[in-house]
N, C-alpha and C positions, 0 to 999 in steps of 0.2 A: 333268701341270698343277700349277703350283707350289701349295702350299700353307701359309699364313702365318697367326699366331697373333701378337695384341697382348696385351701384359699390362699392365694399368694397375694404377695406385696410388692416391695420395691426390687425392680428390675427382674419380675418373674412373668410379666404378662405373656413372652414368646416360650416360656419353658416348656410347656407342654402342647403338644399340636392335639388337636382333636375336631371334632364336628361341632359347629355351632348349634345350640340347642335352641329352639324356639323361645321367643320372650315369654318372660314368666311374669303375669299380673300380680301386683301384691297390692295392700293398702297403703303402702309408701312409695308405690311408684313401680314402673315396669323393671324387671331387669333382664338384658337381652346379651349379656355377654357371657354366659357361661357356656363351658365347652364338656361335651363327653368324649371322653378319652377311652381308646381301646383297651381292653382290660376283660379277664375271666369274670368280673362282676361289673356292676354299673359304679361307674368310677367318673366324677366330674371335675372340673377347672373351674374356678371363679376367682378373676382378678380383682382383689379387693377393692382398687382404686379406679376400677371402670376401664374402658380402653384408652390407650394410650396415658395410663395414669393420671386421669383428668381431675381425680379429687384428692385434694390434702387431706391427711389424718383425720384432723376435727370434723371435716366435712363430708366423710364417708357417708353412704346411705346404709349403716349397719343394719337397721333393722329390715329394708329390703332385702337384703343381701340373704341374712338370715332367714327370713319368712319364704324366699325363693327355693331357696335349699330344702329347708324343711316341706315345702311343698312338692320336691322331687323323692319325699320318704328316706331321703338319708339319715342314717344313723350316728354316723360317725363323721367328724370332721377333724381333718389336719389342719392346722394354720400354720405358716411359714411367716415368719419376720424377720426384717434385719433389726438387729439391736447393737448398742452399745456397751461394753463390759466396763463395768465399776470394780472389778477384781482384776488388778494387777497380775495376777497368776492364770486369768483367762483372756489369752491373745486373742486379736482379730485373726479370722480363719478357722475358730472353733465353734462347736456347735454345744448350745445348751437346751436340755429339756425342763424347763422349768416345773416345781412341783407345786409353788403357791405365786401369789400376786397381790399386788397392791396399785389401787386405781387412784390416781391423782387428776383425772378428768373432770371437767368443770361443767361444761355446757352441753354435753352430748345427753342425748335421751338414751338412758338405759334399761328399758322396759317395755316390754308389749303391753303390758297392764296398766294403761293410765287413767282408766277409768273403774278399775276393781282392784280390791285389795287382795294381792299375791305374793308369794316370797319363794325364792329359791335357797336351798342350802350350800353355801359355798364354803363349808369347812375344808373339803376337797375339793378345789376349784377344777382340777385336770383331771380328765379319765385315765386311770392307773392302766386299764388295757391298752390304750392308745398311745399311752406314753411309753410301755413298755414295747409297743412294736416300735416306736421310732427309736429308743434306746439302743435293741437291736439290731434294727436296719442301719445306725450308725456304725456301730461295732463291726457288722460283717463289711462295711464299706472303708473301715480301718481309719477313720477319722478322729481328730480328737472330741471326744465328747463328754460334757459333765451332765451327769443324770439325775440334779436336782439344783434348785435354785429359785431365787425368788424374782420375778418380773415387776418391775416398776413401770406403772405406764403414766405416762405424761400427755399434758391437753397438746402440745405443738400447735401451729407448725414448727415454731424455734425449736433450736436444740436448748438442752439445760445449761443453766450457769454452774460454774465450777463449786459454786456454795451448795447448790441444790443436790449434787452430785454427791457432795460431802453428806449433806442430809440423809440422802435415801440410802447411802452405806452404813450409815450408822443406825439405821431403823432395819437393816437386813438385807438389803437390795441387791441382787448380784448382776442384773442385765438391765436398760434401759431402754424402752420404745414407746411407741405412740399408737398402737393400732390393738392391743389386746382387748380394751374396753370399748364400749360396751358388747363386742364380739362374743365373748366368751359367757357372760351372764345371760345372752339373748338366747345363745345355743343351749344353755343349760334350763331357760324358761320353755325352750321347745323340745326338751327332754332329749338333746342330741349329745353323744359324748365329744369332747373336744379335748385337744392336747395341742401342744405348739413345738415347732421345731425352729428354735431361735438361733440364727445365723451372727454370728459376731461380725461386723464389719469395721469396728472401730473401738480403739479407748474412749469413755465418755469422759465428758470436759472434767479438766484438771489434772486427769492423768495422761490426757493427750493434751497439747498446747493448741491445737485448732481441729476444729471438726468440720468437713466439706461433704457436700451432697455427692461431690465426685468420688470422693473415698468410698462412699458406702455402695454408691454403684459398680464402680471398679471391682470391688472385692466379689459382690453379688454376681457381676459376671464371670469372674474369675473360679466362681465355686458352681456354676450353674449345671455343669455335668453332674457334678457329686450329690448336689441338692436334688437333682431329677432322680439318680438313682436312690437315694436313699427314700424319697417320697413313695416312687413305685413300688419300692421293695418292703416298706412301712405298711402302705396300704394293703398288700398281699398277708402280710404277718398278722394283720388285725382279725382275731376269732370272728366266725361264721356269726356264731351267736353270743349276745352279752351275757355278762354274769356280775357287771359292774351294779352302782345303784342309780348311775346319771340319769335314767330315764324315770325315775321316781323322785328327781329334786324339788320339782313345783308342788307348791302347798298353796291352795286358794282357801280364803280366809270363811269364805261362804260353807264350804264343807266342813266346819268345825262349828258352826252358831246354828 
């Protein structure tokens, strides 16, 4: 039976009601805020920033979160992210399902393998099966969805400058956010399929004259019911059996020498 986890970000801590799961101990600290959602298959919700959105993006305990999800034998993750659009043709209120990503974070530990040489293939960073489920769920909910794009992840917690956004656009960026890395490569190291539902809450700096936290959370609150519907439908649409290669992405150097 498939086991799916939803990781939520800005404004989504109360999105999905469920039964509180018992705390899970990890080498990076305990995770006590996972909920079990009622569904025909095991479905879990983890608020990325912890209770009451306590941890800013650069201080999220990503390794504990992903380790705890892996401990639940989850094989698929749907991540939800509030993002800024760097494309004037992709307005706030839209949904983007990125097919690639660029990491501009600097101080975050991005691996479980600090004392062992191991690598993961990131040529195709997002699971095609989970992406397909998200795209189809968005279309069924009749929302404006863009089925590809490049997510640029910045360090935060500040918003980006207009010059930075101009640079990110020149190198192919579509949307900008602060939480995809190291969440994505950590999931890949654990062999977990991962795809992201990006909710466009604002235009990025230089396209918009000013960015506010209020704007981000207001947009997320307005879309809460739609996001919930998309997530539950996408989780249902994910195939029972995996035919992707996400589970075989980890390569330990010791196995080849």
